[in-house]
VEXDREN-2710 file (C-alpha; in Angstrom, 1 decimal):
% VEXDREN-2710
k/r/px/py/pz
1/MET/18.2/91.0/45.0
2/ILE/18.9/91.3/48.7
3/SER/22.6/92.2/49.4
4/LYS/24.6/90.6/52.2
5/ASN/25.1/94.2/53.4
6/LEU/21.6/94.0/54.8
7/PHE/22.6/91.4/57.3
8/LEU/25.9/93.1/58.0
9/PHE/24.1/96.4/58.7
10/LEU/21.6/94.7/61.1
11/ARG/24.3/92.8/63.0
12/GLU/26.1/96.1/63.5
13/LEU/22.9/97.9/64.5
14/LYS/22.3/95.2/67.1
15/GLN/25.7/96.1/68.6
16/ASN/25.2/99.9/68.3
17/ASN/21.5/100.4/68.8
18/HIS/21.4/104.1/69.5
19/LYS/20.5/107.2/67.5
20/GLU/24.0/108.5/67.0
21/TRP/25.2/105.4/65.2
22/PHE/22.1/105.1/63.2
23/HIS/22.2/108.7/62.0
24/GLU/25.9/108.2/61.0
25/HIS/25.0/105.1/59.0
26/LYS/21.7/106.4/57.6
27/PRO/22.9/106.5/54.0
28/VAL/23.7/102.8/54.2
29/TYR/20.3/102.1/55.7
30/GLN/18.5/104.0/53.0
31/ILE/20.2/101.9/50.3
32/ILE/19.3/98.7/52.1
33/ARG/15.7/99.8/52.7
34/LYS/15.4/100.5/49.0
35/GLN/16.5/97.0/48.2
36/PHE/13.9/95.7/50.6
37/GLU/11.2/97.9/49.1
38/GLN/12.0/96.5/45.7
39/LEU/11.7/93.0/47.0
40/ILE/8.3/93.7/48.5
41/ALA/7.1/95.5/45.3
42/GLN/8.1/92.4/43.3
43/THR/6.5/90.1/45.9
44/ILE/3.2/92.0/45.7
45/LEU/3.2/91.6/41.9
46/ASP/3.9/87.9/42.3
47/ILE/1.2/87.3/44.9
48/ALA/-1.3/89.3/42.8
49/GLN/-0.9/86.6/40.1
50/PHE/-2.8/84.2/42.3
51/ASP/-4.4/86.4/45.0
52/ASN/-6.2/89.3/43.4
53/SER/-6.9/90.9/46.8
54/VAL/-3.4/92.5/47.1
55/LYS/-3.0/93.8/43.5
56/ASN/-3.4/97.5/44.4
57/ILE/-1.3/97.4/47.6
58/GLU/1.9/99.6/47.7
59/PRO/5.1/98.5/49.5
60/LYS/4.8/101.5/51.9
61/GLN/1.5/100.0/53.1
62/CYS/3.2/96.8/54.0
63/ILE/6.6/97.6/55.4
64/PHE/7.1/98.0/59.1
65/ARG/9.0/101.0/60.4
66/ILE/12.5/100.3/61.8
67/ASN/11.8/102.5/64.8
68/ARG/10.6/100.6/67.9
69/ASP/7.6/101.7/70.0
70/ILE/9.4/101.9/73.3
71/ARG/6.6/103.7/75.3
72/PHE/5.6/100.5/77.2
73/SER/8.8/98.5/76.9
74/LYS/11.6/98.0/79.4
75/ASP/13.9/97.7/76.4
76/LYS/14.6/101.3/75.3
77/SER/16.6/100.4/72.2
78/PRO/15.2/102.7/69.5
79/TYR/15.5/100.5/66.5
80/LYS/14.4/97.0/65.4
81/THR/17.1/94.7/64.2
82/ASN/15.1/93.3/61.3
83/PHE/13.2/94.2/58.2
84/GLY/9.6/93.1/58.0
85/ALA/6.6/93.5/55.8
86/PHE/3.1/92.1/55.9
87/ILE/1.3/92.0/52.6
88/ALA/-2.5/91.8/53.1
89/PRO/-5.7/93.4/51.6
90/GLY/-5.6/97.0/52.8
91/GLY/-2.0/96.8/54.1
92/ARG/-0.3/95.7/57.2
93/ASN/-2.8/97.2/59.7
94/SER/-6.0/96.1/57.9
95/GLY/-6.8/93.2/60.2
96/PHE/-6.9/90.6/57.4
97/ALA/-4.8/87.5/56.9
98/GLY/-1.7/88.0/54.7
99/TYR/1.8/87.2/53.8
100/TYR/4.8/88.1/56.0
101/ILE/8.5/88.5/55.2
102/HIS/10.9/88.8/58.0
103/LEU/14.6/89.3/57.4
104/GLU/16.9/89.2/60.5
105/PRO/20.4/87.7/61.0
106/ASP/20.0/84.0/61.7
107/ASN/16.2/84.3/61.9
108/CYS/14.7/84.8/58.4
109/LEU/11.0/83.8/58.0
110/LEU/8.3/83.5/55.5
111/ALA/5.0/83.4/57.3
112/GLY/1.4/84.3/57.2
113/GLY/-2.1/84.0/58.4
114/ILE/-3.6/86.3/61.0
115/TYR/-1.8/87.1/64.2
116/MET/-3.6/87.9/67.4
117/PRO/-6.8/89.3/65.8
118/PRO/-9.3/91.3/67.8
119/PRO/-12.1/89.3/69.4
120/ASP/-14.7/90.0/66.6
121/ARG/-12.4/88.8/63.8
122/LEU/-11.1/85.8/65.8
123/LYS/-14.7/84.8/66.4
124/ALA/-15.4/85.2/62.6
125/VAL/-12.5/82.9/61.8
126/ARG/-13.6/80.3/64.3
127/LYS/-17.1/80.4/63.0
128/GLU/-15.9/79.9/59.5
129/ILE/-13.9/76.9/60.6
130/PHE/-16.8/75.5/62.6
131/GLU/-19.2/75.8/59.7
132/ASN/-16.7/74.6/57.0
133/THR/-14.5/72.2/59.0
134/GLU/-13.8/69.7/56.3
135/GLU/-12.7/72.4/53.8
136/PHE/-10.4/73.9/56.5
137/LYS/-8.9/70.5/57.3
138/GLN/-8.2/69.8/53.6
139/ILE/-6.3/73.1/53.4
140/ILE/-4.1/72.5/56.5
141/HIS/-3.5/68.9/55.6
142/HIS/-2.7/69.5/52.0
143/LYS/0.8/68.1/51.1
144/ASN/2.0/71.5/49.7
145/PHE/0.9/73.4/52.9
146/LYS/2.5/70.8/55.1
147/LYS/5.7/70.8/53.0
148/HIS/6.2/74.5/53.6
149/PHE/4.7/75.2/57.0
150/GLY/4.1/71.9/58.8
151/LYS/1.2/73.1/61.0
152/ILE/-0.5/76.1/62.6
153/ILE/1.7/77.7/65.4
154/SER/0.2/76.5/68.7
155/ASP/2.1/78.6/71.2
156/LYS/-1.2/80.4/72.3
157/MET/-4.3/78.2/72.6
158/LEU/-7.3/78.1/74.8
159/LYS/-7.5/75.2/77.3
160/THR/-11.3/74.9/76.8
161/ALA/-13.8/75.5/74.0
162/PRO/-14.2/79.1/73.1
163/LYS/-17.3/80.9/74.2
164/GLY/-20.3/80.3/71.9
165/PHE/-19.1/77.0/70.5
166/PRO/-20.2/73.5/71.6
167/LYS/-17.7/71.7/73.8
168/ASP/-18.4/68.3/72.2
169/PHE/-17.5/69.5/68.7
170/LYS/-15.3/66.7/67.4
171/ASP/-12.7/69.2/66.0
172/ILE/-12.8/71.6/68.9
173/ASP/-9.0/71.9/68.9
174/LEU/-9.2/73.7/65.6
175/LEU/-11.1/76.5/67.4
176/LYS/-8.8/76.9/70.4
177/TYR/-6.1/78.9/68.6
178/LYS/-5.8/82.6/69.6
179/HIS/-4.2/83.3/66.2
180/TYR/-4.0/81.4/63.0
181/THR/-0.4/81.8/61.9
182/VAL/2.1/79.6/60.1
183/ILE/5.9/80.0/59.7
184/LYS/8.7/78.8/57.5
185/LYS/12.3/79.4/58.3
186/VAL/14.6/80.3/55.4
187/PRO/18.4/80.2/55.5
188/GLU/20.2/83.5/55.3
189/ASP/22.2/82.5/52.3
190/MET/19.0/81.7/50.4
191/VAL/17.8/85.3/51.0
192/THR/20.9/86.7/49.4
193/SER/20.7/84.3/46.4
194/ASP/18.9/84.7/43.1
195/LYS/16.6/81.9/44.1
196/PHE/14.9/83.8/46.9
197/THR/12.1/85.4/44.9
198/ALA/11.1/82.1/43.5
199/GLU/11.2/80.6/47.0
200/VAL/9.0/83.3/48.3
201/SER/6.5/82.8/45.4
202/LYS/6.3/79.0/45.9
203/THR/5.8/79.4/49.6
204/PHE/3.1/82.0/49.4
205/ILE/1.2/80.0/46.7
206/ALA/1.0/77.2/49.3
207/LEU/-0.2/79.8/51.9
208/TYR/-2.9/81.3/49.7
209/PRO/-5.8/78.8/50.4
210/PHE/-5.2/79.3/54.1
211/ASN/-5.4/83.1/53.9
212/ARG/-8.3/83.0/51.5
213/PHE/-10.3/80.8/53.9
214/ILE/-9.7/83.1/56.8
215/ASN/-10.4/86.3/54.9
216/GLU/-13.7/84.9/53.5
217/GLY/-14.8/84.3/57.0
218/ILE/-13.9/87.8/58.1
219/ASN/-15.5/89.4/55.0
220/TYR/-18.7/87.5/55.5
221/GLN/-19.1/88.6/59.1
222/LEU/-18.2/92.2/58.1
223/SER/-21.0/92.1/55.5
224/LEU/-23.5/91.0/58.1
225/ASN/-22.6/94.0/60.2
226/GLU/-23.1/96.6/57.5
END
């Protein structure tokens, strides 16, 4: 179970985001990271019960490093103030849709789908939706999906039809997304309760048909290019 110390540590890190403080408190960080690794290990096992594609994934393939990449950022703070993991076939960098856990003070999320994919994979997803529109609509309008996620995040969308698709397609808005991502916010006190793993499992069961649809489209296009 996730300890309240995780959020205490992250709040303190936000106020002391420099190497000296982090190194001084590294033993605490290592204990907390171990808790997070155990959560991700259990989550992988739970997901594998309904999504066979992640059954051989290790937590280290999914968990993001706490060190920030500051090479191209004006913000030179060396550390992230969250714990995150993306569970997908092949791990966090595989380019497939997956399941995301984000733990941050006052901003805990269960999310998933595929975020800002490269052009070839985005085109593959759009083509899968174009060719199987009714199936996709059934997934995103299913009551369990809507209960947990509401709708696809629409912060980044094209204003016109994507290249290669007919402008008069009646469901053209479904093809305008630049990423196919969904998010569910979770209270911090839920994360530190014994109910959290069950909540994660229920949420990701609702997400599975969405991820499966996306990954089937990607896998089909990859098979054509072999």
